[in-house]
C-alpha positions in Angstrom: 121.9 141.0 66.8 118.5 141.0 66.8 116.3 144.1 66.0 113.9 144.8 68.7 110.5 143.8 66.5 112.1 140.3 66.5 113.0 140.4 70.3 109.5 141.4 71.4 108.2 138.8 68.6 110.7 136.3 70.4 109.7 137.2 73.7 105.6 136.9 73.3 106.1 133.9 71.3 108.0 132.1 74.1 105.3 133.5 76.5 102.4 132.2 75.0 104.1 129.0 74.5 104.8 128.7 78.1 101.1 129.7 79.5 99.8 127.5 77.1 102.2 124.4 78.2 101.8 125.7 81.9 97.7 125.6 81.1 97.6 122.1 79.4 99.7 120.8 82.5 97.2 122.3 85.3 94.3 121.0 83.5 96.1 117.4 83.5 96.5 117.6 87.2 93.5 115.5 88.9 92.0 117.4 91.2 92.3 116.4 95.2 89.4 114.6 96.7 88.2 114.4 100.0 88.1 111.8 102.3 85.5 109.0 102.4 83.9 109.9 105.8 84.6 107.8 108.7 82.5 104.5 109.3 81.4 102.6 112.2 83.4 100.0 113.1 81.6 96.6 112.1 81.1 94.0 114.7 83.8 91.7 115.2 83.8 88.9 112.8 84.9 85.2 113.7 88.8 84.8 113.9 90.3 83.1 110.6 91.8 80.0 110.8 95.3 80.0 111.2 96.2 78.1 107.5 94.7 81.4 106.4 97.7 83.1 107.7 99.9 80.2 106.5 100.0 78.4 110.3 99.9 74.9 111.0 98.0 74.2 114.4 98.5 70.5 116.4 97.3 70.1 119.5 100.1 69.1 121.7 98.2 68.3 124.9 94.6 66.4 123.7 92.9 69.5 123.2 89.7 68.4 121.1 88.4 70.9 118.1 86.1 73.0 120.7 89.1 74.0 122.8 91.2 74.5 119.4 88.9 76.7 118.0 88.2 78.8 121.2 92.0 79.0 122.0 92.7 80.0 118.5 89.9 82.5 118.6 91.5 84.0 122.0 94.6 83.8 120.6 93.4 85.9 117.8 92.1 88.8 119.7 95.6 88.8 122.2 97.7 88.7 118.7 95.7 91.4 117.6 95.6 93.8 120.9 99.5 93.0 121.2 100.2 93.9 117.5 97.5 96.5 116.8 97.2 94.6 113.5 94.0 93.2 111.6 95.5 90.7 108.8 91.7 90.7 107.6 91.9 94.0 106.7 92.2 95.5 103.3 95.5 97.0 102.6 95.6 100.5 103.3 95.5 102.6 99.7 99.0 103.2 98.2 99.8 107.0 98.6 102.0 107.4 95.5 105.3 109.8 96.0 104.8 113.5 94.8 105.9 113.2 91.1 107.6 116.5 90.0 105.3 119.1 88.2 105.8 121.5 85.7 107.6 118.9 83.3 106.0 120.8 80.3 106.9 124.6 81.3 110.9 123.8 82.1 111.3 122.0 79.2 109.3 124.6 76.9 111.6 127.5 78.4 114.7 125.4 78.1 113.4 124.0 74.4 112.6 128.1 73.5 116.2 129.1 74.8 118.2 126.6 72.7 116.1 127.3 69.6 116.3 131.1 69.6 119.8 130.9 69.7 120.0 128.0 66.9 118.1 130.2 64.9 119.6 133.3 65.4 122.8 131.8 64.7 121.5 130.1 61.4 119.8 133.9 60.7 122.9 135.1 61.1 125.0 133.0 58.6 122.8 133.3 55.5 122.3 136.2 53.6 118.4 137.1 53.0 115.7 134.9 54.0 115.9 131.7 52.4 113.5 129.9 54.2 115.8 129.1 57.2 114.7 129.7 61.0 115.3 133.5 62.5 115.5 133.7 66.4 111.7 133.7 66.7 110.9 130.8 64.8 113.7 128.6 66.7 112.1 129.5 69.8 108.8 128.6 69.2 110.0 125.5 67.3 112.2 124.6 70.7 109.3 125.6 72.9 107.0 123.0 71.5 109.5 120.3 71.3 110.6 120.9 74.7 107.3 121.0 76.2 106.9 117.4 74.7 110.0 116.1 76.5 109.2 117.7 79.4 106.0 116.2 79.5 106.9 112.9 79.1 109.7 112.8 81.9 107.2 113.9 83.9 105.0 111.0 83.1 107.8 108.5 83.5 109.0 110.0 86.9 105.1 109.8 88.3 105.1 106.2 86.9 108.1 105.4 88.7 107.0 107.0 91.9 103.9 105.0 91.4 105.4 101.2 91.3 107.8 102.7 94.0 104.5 103.2 96.4 103.5 100.0 95.2 106.5 97.9 96.2 106.5 99.9 99.4 102.8 99.1 100.8 103.6 95.1 99.7 106.2 95.2 101.7 104.7 96.5 104.5 101.7 94.3 104.2 103.8 91.7 104.3 105.9 92.6 107.6 103.0 93.4 109.2 100.7 90.1 108.4 104.5 88.1 109.6 104.1 90.1 112.9 100.5 89.2 113.5 101.3 85.5 112.6 104.2 85.3 115.0 101.9 86.7 118.0 99.3 84.5 117.1 101.6 81.5 117.1 103.0 82.5 120.3 100.2 82.5 122.1 99.2 79.4 120.7 102.6 77.8 121.7 101.9 78.7 125.4 98.5 77.2 125.5 100.3 73.6 124.1 100.0 73.8 120.1 102.3 72.8 117.9 103.1 75.1 115.4 104.3 75.4 112.1 
């Protein structure tokens, strides 16, 4: 059984360790940034060539280069209106999924509890203090080890969430470009061009 002094000391050590771990975790959290102010829309740029999106366009009805450039531009604008996609726009910034927080604090609390139990069991089985851990010392050691494990697990989860968010964004960007490419190609095919 723990003496009252050891119990209070154990409680205070756990409280200080958890407080330090939570302040460290809070200090590592990046501050929220305000979104940039909305900029005015730039003037419409000339339509890119279909080859930039992987389309090969051949004039099937004898259209000359001037007529083909005009049709490509009009079909580009039509495809933008129909799909709401601008393939020349930079992809949206990746929004990482919310990573779990408080790993160090939770790890420290679990480690402190386990360390206290181990320290108490070891201390009760020995006669006198021969350098063995008591419950308070075990809790302190366990809290430190648990905080480290918790931080590592939290960082790993954050990296996994970021990688998943990037993969999702890339897949969405590719699908949007394919949708736009299909609309642009359909318009050009309707004007007598062979599109591959």
